[in-house]
C-alpha positions in Angstrom: -6.9 -14.9 -12.4 -5.6 -11.5 -11.2 -3.8 -11.0 -7.9 -3.2 -7.7 -6.2 -0.1 -7.7 -3.9 0.3 -5.1 -1.2 3.5 -4.7 0.8 4.0 -1.8 3.2 5.2 -3.6 6.4 8.7 -2.1 6.2 10.3 1.2 5.2 9.3 0.3 1.6 5.9 0.6 0.1 5.1 -1.4 -3.0 2.1 -2.8 -4.9 1.8 -5.2 -7.9 -0.8 -6.7 -10.1 -0.4 -10.2 -11.5 -2.4 -12.0 -14.1 -2.0 -15.8 -14.2 1.3 -15.4 -12.4 2.7 -12.8 -14.8 3.5 -9.3 -13.6 1.2 -6.7 -15.3 2.3 -3.6 -13.4 3.8 -2.5 -10.1 5.5 0.2 -8.1 8.1 0.3 -5.4 9.4 3.1 -3.3 11.2 3.6 0.0 9.2 6.0 2.1 10.2 5.4 5.7 6.9 7.0 6.7 3.7 8.0 4.9 2.5 4.6 3.8 -1.1 5.4 4.5 -1.0 8.5 2.2 0.8 6.7 -0.7 -0.7 3.2 -0.7 -4.2 3.9 -2.2 -2.9 6.2 -5.0 -0.4 3.5 -5.9 -3.1 0.9 -6.1 -5.4 3.2 -8.1 -2.5 3.7 -10.6 -2.5 0.0 -11.5 -4.5 -1.4 -14.5 -8.2 -1.5 -13.6 -7.4 0.4 -10.4 -5.8 -2.8 -9.1 -9.1 -4.8 -9.1 -8.2 -8.5 -8.7 -9.7 -11.9 -7.9 -7.4 -12.3 -4.8 -5.4 -10.0 -2.6 -2.1 -10.9 -1.0 -0.6 -8.7 1.7 2.6 -8.6 3.8 1.4 -9.2 7.3 4.9 -8.6 8.9 7.0 -8.6 10.9 7.8 -5.0 10.5 6.4 -1.6 11.3 3.3 -1.6 13.5 1.8 1.2 11.4 2.8 -0.2 8.0 1.4 -3.6 8.8 -1.9 -2.2 9.9 -2.2 0.1 6.9 -1.5 -2.8 4.5 -4.0 -5.2 6.2 -6.7 -2.6 6.5 -6.4 -1.7 2.8 -6.4 -5.4 1.8 -9.5 -6.2 3.9 -11.4 -3.1 2.7 -10.8 -3.9 -1.0 -11.5 -7.6 -0.4 -14.9 -6.7 1.1 -15.7 -4.3 -1.7 -14.7 -6.8 -4.4 -15.9 -9.9 -2.5 -12.6 -11.7 -2.9 -10.3 -13.5 -0.5 -7.2 -12.1 1.4 -4.1 -14.1 2.0 -0.9 -13.1 3.9 2.8 -13.7 3.7 5.8 -12.9 5.8 8.1 -10.0 5.0 11.1 -12.1 5.9 10.0 -14.9 3.6 9.8 -12.6 0.7 13.2 -11.1 1.4 14.6 -14.7 1.6 13.0 -15.6 -1.7 14.4 -12.4 -3.4 17.9 -13.1 -2.1 17.7 -16.7 -3.2 18.1 -15.5 -6.8 21.6 -14.4 -6.0 22.4 -17.2 -3.6 20.7 -20.3 -5.1 20.5 -23.7 -3.3 22.1 -22.2 -0.1 20.7 -21.3 3.3 20.0 -17.7 4.0 19.6 -15.6 7.2 17.3 -12.7 6.9 17.8 -9.7 9.2 15.6 -6.6 9.2 15.1 -3.4 11.1 13.1 -4.0 14.3 12.2 -1.6 17.1 14.1 -0.2 20.1 17.4 -1.1 18.5 16.5 -4.7 17.9 16.6 -6.7 14.6 14.1 -9.1 13.2 15.9 -12.3 12.5 14.9 -15.6 10.8 17.0 -18.4 9.2 15.8 -20.1 5.9 16.8 -23.3 4.3 17.9 -23.4 0.6 14.4 -24.1 -0.6 13.0 -21.0 1.3 11.5 -23.0 4.2 11.9 -21.2 7.5 14.2 -23.0 9.9 12.9 -21.2 13.0 10.2 -18.7 13.9 11.0 -15.0 13.5 12.6 -13.4 16.5 13.2 -9.8 17.6 16.7 -9.7 19.1 19.5 -7.3 20.0 22.2 -7.1 17.3 24.7 -9.0 19.4 22.3 -11.8 19.9 21.7 -12.0 16.1 25.4 -12.1 15.5 25.7 -15.0 17.9 23.0 -17.1 16.4 23.4 -16.3 12.7 25.1 -19.2 10.9 24.3 -19.0 7.1 26.9 -18.0 4.6 24.6 -15.4 3.1 22.5 -12.7 4.9 19.8 -10.5 3.4 17.6 -7.7 4.5 17.8 -4.1 5.6 20.4 -4.9 8.3 22.3 -7.4 6.1 25.4 -5.1 5.7 25.8 -4.6 9.5 25.4 -8.4 10.2 27.6 -9.3 7.2 30.4 -7.0 8.4 30.3 -8.6 11.9 30.4 -12.1 10.4 32.5 -11.5 7.2 29.9 -13.1 5.0 28.2 -12.2 1.7 25.2 -9.8 1.9 22.2 -8.5 0.0 20.8 -5.2 1.4 17.2 -5.5 0.2 13.6 -4.7 1.3 10.5 -6.7 0.4 9.1 -5.8 -3.1 5.6 -6.8 -4.1 6.7 -7.0 -7.8 8.7 -10.0 -6.8 5.9 -11.8 -5.0 6.0 -14.7 -7.5 9.4 -15.8 -6.1 7.7 -16.9 -2.8 7.8 -20.7 -2.4 4.7 -22.9 -2.4 3.0 -22.8 1.0 4.2 -19.3 1.9 0.6 -17.9 2.0 -1.8 -18.0 4.9 -5.6 -17.4 4.6 -7.3 -14.6 6.5 -3.9 -13.2 7.8 -3.4 -11.6 11.2 -0.7 -9.0 11.9 2.6 -10.4 12.8 4.5 -7.6 14.6 7.4 -9.8 15.7 7.6 -8.3 19.1 5.4 -7.2 22.0 3.6 -3.8 21.6 5.2 -0.7 23.0 2.1 0.4 24.9 0.6 -2.0 27.5 -2.6 -1.8 29.6 -2.0 -1.1 33.3 -2.1 -4.2 35.6 -5.4 -4.5 37.5 -5.0 -3.7 41.2 
């Protein structure tokens, strides 16, 4: 059983190939932009060009472009290989990664959003979300954050405001196996975390 994991919903772009739960190969890089140009070559560099029995992809929240690139690649490969696609949350993976350094404790995840906002979601000690993801202004996140450990791309900023421990990390497909049971959803839809910037004009 091979799993291809694609993660390009944030500033980072990463891919990983697992066999029976063990990491065979993977690559991680922080791009900022250019995910569409880098993703396919990264997949092709994996053993067997990344061919797998199942594909798992980060469906957000995060960058509109990055989320679309990852989902489009996952669906195209799934169609070509006749396999299933499952999705997971970028915030859930960050929480799971941070849990290695802060075991058995609640964790707040805070990531770059859009228009000066942060994506925020609190997690229980077992990795279970305590609330839905929200896109909030920094001062609102500071007001609602309560965990003793914060993780994510804006962890240092939130940690400085609250004087708590931090882990400044981005989701990494190579650490996909850390996700708790139940973190995957079939046939994933994009989770942008906030309303789109462009809107259709109102009728009339």
